[in-house]
C-alpha positions in Angstrom: 64.8 -9.3 -42.5 62.5 -11.2 -40.1 62.0 -15.0 -40.6 59.6 -17.4 -39.0 60.5 -21.1 -39.4 57.6 -23.6 -38.9 58.5 -27.3 -38.5 61.8 -28.9 -38.5 63.6 -30.8 -35.8 63.6 -29.7 -32.2 67.2 -30.6 -31.7 68.2 -28.3 -34.5 66.3 -25.2 -33.4 69.5 -23.4 -32.2 71.3 -24.2 -35.4 68.4 -22.8 -37.5 68.6 -19.6 -35.5 72.4 -19.4 -36.0 72.1 -19.9 -39.8 69.5 -17.1 -39.9 71.9 -14.9 -37.9 74.7 -15.6 -40.4 72.5 -14.4 -43.2 71.6 -11.2 -41.3 68.0 -12.3 -40.3 66.1 -12.3 -37.1 64.4 -15.7 -36.6 61.6 -17.3 -34.7 61.4 -21.1 -34.8 58.3 -23.1 -34.0 58.9 -26.9 -34.2 55.8 -27.9 -32.3 52.4 -26.3 -31.8 52.2 -24.1 -28.7 49.3 -22.3 -27.1 49.1 -18.7 -28.3 51.1 -19.4 -31.5 48.9 -17.2 -33.6 49.9 -14.2 -31.5 53.6 -15.1 -31.5 54.1 -15.4 -35.3 53.8 -11.6 -35.8 54.5 -10.0 -39.2 57.6 -11.7 -40.7 59.1 -10.9 -44.1 59.6 -14.6 -44.8 57.7 -17.7 -43.6 59.5 -21.0 -44.1 57.5 -24.2 -43.8 59.4 -27.5 -43.4 56.6 -29.7 -44.6 58.0 -33.1 -43.9 58.3 -32.5 -40.1 55.3 -30.4 -39.3 51.7 -31.1 -38.3 48.8 -29.9 -40.4 47.4 -27.9 -37.5 50.7 -26.0 -37.2 50.8 -25.2 -41.0 47.2 -24.1 -40.9 47.8 -21.8 -37.9 50.9 -20.3 -39.5 49.2 -19.6 -42.9 46.0 -18.2 -41.4 47.9 -15.7 -39.2 50.6 -14.4 -41.6 50.4 -11.0 -43.2 49.5 -10.5 -46.8 53.0 -9.2 -47.6 54.7 -12.3 -46.1 56.6 -14.5 -48.6 55.9 -18.3 -48.0 58.5 -20.9 -48.9 57.8 -24.6 -48.5 60.6 -27.1 -48.2 60.3 -30.8 -47.9 63.6 -31.2 -46.2 64.5 -29.5 -42.9 68.2 -29.6 -43.2 70.7 -26.9 -42.6 71.7 -26.8 -46.3 68.0 -26.4 -47.3 67.6 -23.5 -44.9 70.8 -21.9 -46.1 69.8 -22.2 -49.7 66.4 -20.5 -49.0 68.0 -17.7 -47.1 70.6 -17.0 -49.7 67.9 -16.7 -52.3 65.5 -14.5 -50.2 67.8 -12.5 -47.8 69.9 -10.2 -49.8 
């Protein structure tokens, strides 16, 4: 399963990727807006938005460029526990 995480804390980017790997998922993490982001999102199975720590521009870009079959999950907290709970519910 492929996962794209938008938002969150930059210092936890590696930890987000490790948690996804533990759940058997390939992950891309975008904590800040970067040039060419629309092309880098791709076609993930799951799009996770950490809404508390993300800019409106980044959310809009991610939602506009996702595929129709992509599931979107919004979480107000960007903790490891929140990510783990989301992945245990969706990645089975």
